[in-house]
C-alpha positions in Angstrom: -8.3 -21.2 8.4 -11.8 -19.7 8.3 -12.2 -16.8 5.9 -13.0 -13.4 7.3 -13.3 -11.8 3.9 -16.4 -9.8 3.2 -19.3 -11.4 1.4 -20.1 -10.5 -2.2 -21.3 -11.9 -5.5 -19.9 -15.2 -6.7 -17.2 -15.1 -9.2 -17.3 -17.4 -12.3 -14.7 -20.2 -12.1 -12.8 -18.7 -15.1 -12.8 -15.3 -13.5 -14.6 -13.6 -16.4 -15.6 -10.0 -15.9 -18.7 -8.2 -17.2 -18.3 -6.7 -20.6 -18.9 -3.3 -19.0 -15.8 -3.6 -16.9 -13.6 -4.2 -19.9 -15.2 -1.5 -22.1 -13.0 1.4 -20.8 -10.0 -0.7 -19.6 -7.7 0.8 -22.3 -8.6 4.4 -21.2 -7.0 4.2 -17.7 -3.5 3.4 -16.4 -3.2 -0.3 -15.5 -1.2 -1.4 -12.4 -0.3 -4.7 -10.9 -0.1 -5.5 -7.2 1.6 -8.8 -6.1 1.0 -9.8 -2.5 3.8 -11.9 -0.9 2.3 -13.3 2.3 5.4 -14.5 4.0 7.2 -13.0 7.1 10.1 -14.2 9.2 8.2 -13.2 12.4 4.8 -11.7 13.1 4.8 -8.1 14.3 2.3 -7.5 17.2 0.5 -4.6 15.5 0.1 -6.2 12.0 -3.2 -7.5 10.7 -2.1 -8.0 7.1 -2.6 -11.3 5.4 0.8 -12.8 6.3 2.2 -16.1 7.6 5.3 -17.2 9.3 6.8 -20.6 8.5 5.1 -22.2 11.5 1.7 -20.7 10.5 1.8 -21.6 6.9 1.0 -25.4 7.1 1.2 -27.6 4.0 0.0 -26.9 0.5 2.1 -23.7 0.0 5.7 -22.7 0.1 8.0 -19.8 -0.7 9.9 -21.9 -3.2 6.8 -22.6 -5.3 5.2 -19.2 -4.9 6.5 -17.5 -8.1 5.0 -20.4 -10.2 1.6 -20.1 -8.3 1.4 -16.3 -9.0 2.4 -17.0 -12.6 -0.7 -19.2 -12.9 -2.9 -16.3 -11.8 -1.1 -13.9 -14.2 -2.0 -16.4 -17.0 -5.6 -16.4 -15.9 -5.7 -12.5 -15.8 -4.3 -12.5 -19.4 -7.1 -14.7 -20.5 -9.7 -12.6 -18.7 -8.5 -9.2 -19.9 -7.4 -10.3 -23.3 -6.4 -7.7 -25.9 -8.3 -5.0 -23.9 -5.5 -4.7 -21.4 -3.0 -1.9 -21.8 0.6 -2.2 -20.9 1.3 -2.2 -17.2 2.5 1.1 -15.9 3.3 0.1 -12.3 4.1 -3.1 -10.4 4.2 -3.2 -6.6 5.4 -6.2 -4.6 4.0 -5.9 -1.1 3.5 -8.1 1.8 4.5 -9.6 4.0 8.2 -9.4 3.1 8.6 -9.9 -0.7 12.4 -10.1 -0.3 12.0 -13.3 1.7 11.3 -15.1 -1.6 14.1 -17.1 -3.1 16.6 -15.2 -5.3 15.2 -14.5 -8.7 11.5 -15.0 -7.7 10.5 -11.4 -8.0 12.2 -10.9 -11.4 10.6 -14.1 -12.6 7.2 -12.8 -11.7 7.9 -9.4 -13.3 9.0 -11.2 -16.5 5.7 -13.1 -16.6 3.8 -9.9 -16.2 5.8 -8.4 -19.0 5.3 -11.4 -21.2 1.5 -11.4 -20.6 0.7 -7.7 -20.7 3.8 -5.8 -21.6 5.3 -2.9 -19.6 5.2 0.7 -20.5 8.6 2.3 -21.5 9.2 3.8 -18.0 7.4 1.5 -15.5 7.6 2.0 -11.8 8.4 -1.4 -10.2 8.5 -1.3 -6.4 9.3 -3.9 -3.8 8.9 -3.5 -0.1 11.8 -4.8 2.0 12.6 -5.2 5.6 16.1 -3.9 6.3 17.3 -7.3 7.6 16.0 -9.2 4.6 18.4 -7.7 2.0 22.1 -7.1 1.5 24.3 -5.6 -1.2 24.3 -8.7 -3.3 20.5 -9.3 -3.2 19.8 -5.7 -3.8 22.0 -5.8 -6.9 20.2 -8.9 -8.2 16.8 -7.2 -7.6 17.9 -4.1 -9.6 19.3 -6.2 -12.4 16.0 -8.1 -12.5 14.0 -4.9 -13.3 12.9 -3.7 -9.8 13.7 0.1 -9.8 12.1 1.4 -6.6 12.4 0.1 -3.1 10.5 0.8 0.1 12.2 0.0 3.3 10.1 -0.7 6.4 12.1 1.2 8.9 9.1 2.2 11.2 11.3 3.8 14.0 14.9 4.5 14.9 14.3 4.1 18.6 15.0 0.6 20.1 12.2 0.6 22.7 9.7 1.6 20.0 10.9 -1.1 17.6 10.6 -3.6 20.5 7.0 -2.7 21.2 6.2 -3.1 17.5 8.0 -6.5 17.5 10.3 -5.3 14.7 13.5 -7.4 14.6 15.9 -5.3 12.5 18.8 -3.2 14.0 18.3 0.5 13.3 22.1 0.8 13.0 22.1 -1.4 9.9 19.6 0.6 8.0 22.0 3.3 6.6 24.2 0.5 5.2 21.3 -1.2 3.2 20.1 2.2 2.0 23.6 3.0 0.8 23.7 -0.5 -0.9 20.4 0.2 -2.6 21.8 3.5 -4.0 24.9 1.7 -5.2 22.8 -0.9 -6.9 21.2 1.8 -8.9 17.6 2.0 -7.7 15.8 5.0 -9.3 13.7 5.8 -6.2 14.1 4.9 -2.5 11.3 5.2 0.1 11.2 4.9 3.8 8.2 3.8 5.8 7.6 5.1 9.4 5.0 4.5 12.0 4.0 7.0 14.8 1.9 6.7 17.9 3.3 3.4 19.2 2.5 2.9 22.9 5.3 4.5 24.9 6.6 6.6 22.0 7.2 10.2 23.1 7.3 13.2 20.8 11.1 13.3 21.3 11.3 9.6 20.2 9.3 10.6 17.1 11.7 13.5 16.4 14.6 11.1 16.6 13.0 8.8 14.0 12.2 11.7 11.7 15.7 13.1 11.9 17.1 9.6 11.3 14.9 9.1 8.2 15.9 12.5 6.8 19.6 11.7 7.2 19.0 8.6 4.9 18.1 11.2 2.2 15.3 9.1 0.7 13.2 10.3 -2.3 10.0 9.5 -0.5 8.8 9.0 3.1 5.5 7.5 4.3 4.5 8.2 7.9 1.5 6.2 9.1 -0.4 6.6 12.4 -0.5 3.3 14.3 -3.9 1.7 14.3 -4.6 -0.9 16.9 -6.3 -3.5 14.8 -8.7 -6.0 16.4 -7.3 -9.5 16.8 -3.7 -8.4 16.9 -1.3 -9.1 19.8 -1.1 -5.3 20.3 -4.9 -5.1 20.6 -4.8 -7.8 23.3 -2.0 -5.9 25.2 -4.1 -2.7 25.1 -7.3 -4.6 26.2 -5.6 -6.0 29.3 -3.9 -2.7 30.2 -0.4 -3.9 29.5 0.2 -0.9 27.2 -1.7 2.3 26.7 -3.7 2.9 23.6 -2.3 5.6 21.2 -3.3 9.1 22.3 -5.1 11.1 19.6 -3.8 14.5 20.7 -0.2 13.1 20.8 -0.6 11.6 17.4 -1.8 14.9 16.0 1.3 16.6 17.4 3.4 13.9 15.8 1.8 14.5 12.4 2.4 18.2 12.6 6.0 17.5 13.6 6.4 15.2 10.6 5.1 18.0 8.3 7.5 20.5 9.8 10.6 18.2 9.7 10.0 16.7 6.3 9.2 20.1 4.7 12.4 21.5 6.1 14.2 18.5 4.5 12.7 19.3 1.1 9.9 16.7 1.1 6.3 17.8 0.3 3.1 16.0 1.2 1.1 14.8 -1.8 -1.2 12.4 0.2 -2.1 12.5 3.9 0.6 10.0 4.9 3.1 10.5 2.1 5.8 13.0 1.2 8.0 13.1 -1.9 11.1 15.1 -2.8 9.8 15.9 -6.3 6.6 15.1 -8.2 8.5 12.4 -10.0 9.2 10.7 -6.7 5.6 10.2 -5.8 4.5 6.6 -5.7 2.7 6.2 -9.0 1.3 2.9 -8.1 -0.5 4.2 -5.0 -1.8 7.1 -7.1 -3.7 4.5 -9.2 -5.5 3.5 -6.0 -6.3 7.0 -4.9 -7.6 8.1 -8.3 -9.8 5.0 -9.0 -7.8 3.6 -11.9 -7.4 -0.2 -12.7 -5.2 -2.8 -11.1 -5.1 -6.5 -10.7 -4.0 -7.8 -7.3 -2.2 -11.2 -7.5 -1.8 -13.4 -4.4 -3.8 -14.6 -1.5 -6.1 -12.0 0.0 -5.2 -9.5 -2.8 -7.9 -7.1 -4.0 -8.4 -5.9 -7.5 -10.4 -3.3 -9.4 -11.2 -3.2 -13.1 -13.8 -0.9 -14.5 -16.0 -0.6 -11.5 -15.8 -4.3 -10.5 -13.9 -5.0 -7.3 -12.9 -8.5 -6.1 -10.8 -10.2 -3.5 -8.9 -13.5 -3.4 -9.1 -16.3 -0.9 -6.8 -15.6 2.0 -4.7 -18.7 2.8 -1.8 -19.5 0.5 -2.7 -23.2 0.4 -6.3 -22.4 -0.7 -5.0 -19.9 -3.2 -2.6 -22.4 -4.7 -5.2 -25.1 -4.7 -7.7 -23.1 -6.7 -5.2 -22.2 -9.3 -3.9 -25.8 -9.5 -7.6 -26.7 -10.4 -7.6 -24.1 -13.1 -10.1 -22.0 -11.1 -10.0 -18.3 -10.2 -8.7 -17.7 -6.7 -11.3 -14.9 -6.3 -13.5 -15.4 -3.2 -16.2 -12.9 -4.1 -16.7 -9.6 -5.9 -19.0 -6.5 -6.1 -20.1 -4.4 -9.0 -19.8 -0.8 -7.8 -22.8 1.5 -8.4 -22.1 5.0 -9.8 -22.9 6.6 -6.5 -20.6 4.3 -4.6 -17.8 5.2 -7.0 -18.5 8.9 -6.5 -18.4 8.7 -2.7 -15.1 6.7 -2.9 -13.7 9.4 -5.2 -14.5 12.0 -2.6 -13.0 9.9 0.2 -9.7 9.2 -1.7 -9.1 12.3 -3.8 -9.8 14.7 -0.9 -6.7 13.2 0.8 -4.5 14.4 -2.0 -2.5 17.6 -2.2 -3.8 18.0 -5.8 -7.3 18.1 -4.2 -10.8 17.1 -5.3 -12.6 18.5 -8.3 -15.6 20.4 -7.0 -17.9 19.0 -9.7 -17.6 15.6 -8.1 -19.7 16.8 -5.1 -23.4 16.4 -5.0 -25.7 19.2 -3.9 -25.3 18.4 -0.2 -21.5 18.2 -0.5 -21.3 21.4 -2.4 -23.4 23.2 0.2 -20.9 22.1 2.9 -17.9 23.7 1.2 -18.5 27.2 2.5 -18.7 26.0 6.1 -15.5 23.9 5.7 -13.7 27.0 4.4 -15.0 29.1 7.3 -13.7 26.4 9.7 -10.3 26.5 8.1 -10.5 22.9 7.1 -10.3 23.3 3.3 -9.3 25.9 0.7 -10.9 26.3 -2.7 -8.2 26.7 -5.4 -9.8 27.3 -8.7 -12.1 24.3 -9.4 -10.5 22.1 -6.7 -10.9 21.7 -2.9 -7.7 21.1 -0.9 -7.3 20.3 2.7 -5.6 22.8 5.0 -3.0 21.5 7.6 -5.9 21.5 10.1 -8.1 19.8 7.7 -5.6 17.0 7.2 -5.8 16.3 10.9 -9.6 16.0 10.6 -9.8 14.5 7.1 -12.5 11.9 8.1 -14.7 14.6 9.5 -14.3 16.6 6.3 -15.3 13.7 4.2 -18.3 13.1 6.4 -19.5 16.7 5.7 -18.8 16.3 2.0 -20.9 13.1 1.7 -24.0 13.9 3.8 
């Protein structure tokens, strides 16, 4: 499978990082992402690095995946050495992590703990499709140390699920949510998608009301993006379905804000709402605040101390490199200070906590008055925070803050 990963600098075979990247490692929270690239079926809108059984080919399997990831964890332990702090967050994403054999996720978590240690109160999340778990498997996951679960619900409306190629039955979701509560998960999150072709504002209201009735601690609501190369993009290109409408999606976002606020959930990032500050996804906050994380698995991205790298995409290539005692990293880049500053503006301006004004350069600072006059931002003390209107036009705000 030809790689479509970006070019970058070569990575040493042993994965060694520059001394400058390790110098401040202990000063930041450290998270771990584990990519599980397996799915039972391929959703038409998805461009994630995932593979069904028929797409996988030889050289990789679900059964051996935990051992393969363990090999990369061992490599990371050698690269980071004693400079690595204990891990504060672990996130199993995909793909569908809960398609791995019983015990695989707890085994990977145990290897992370053995290599780096976990903080006293770690956040350990797994994503799950509602049809990939049951009461027994949820109980095993919780016993194995996973304490937060994020269900990929996406919609409660059958025709919307069908357009997205989602295979689960919406009627089953409340039962697995209840089973997760019974299993003792500390936090429960629900993922939704809006803007699917053919989805009306009424359909979206139905999905929001449905999600609220599940009483989750956290809800993510993402606008559908028609990604190049996906089945959905091909349907749009040939006119089989209409492209998402920007005005309708703006109305859907404002409706989400209204419904979720009324249910006691507050936005803390453009696409994320939490019932309390403690229910925010601590792992994603590492990404948004430029902290450190190591991404394990094919196609996973990592960032340590201003060095960003990305792994080879195919599971067989990933496994082959590790079997040869080589880093699975495809390439990397050392971020310049200005690049890191611009990324900080891009990411932290999306947060309800806002962006520190002193991060802006002279051009960005000069734009603030106009953004306030246009009702796109507010200045609260030393921080800049998006207004509801500004949240709809966040990309335009960033463009003006980084002239």
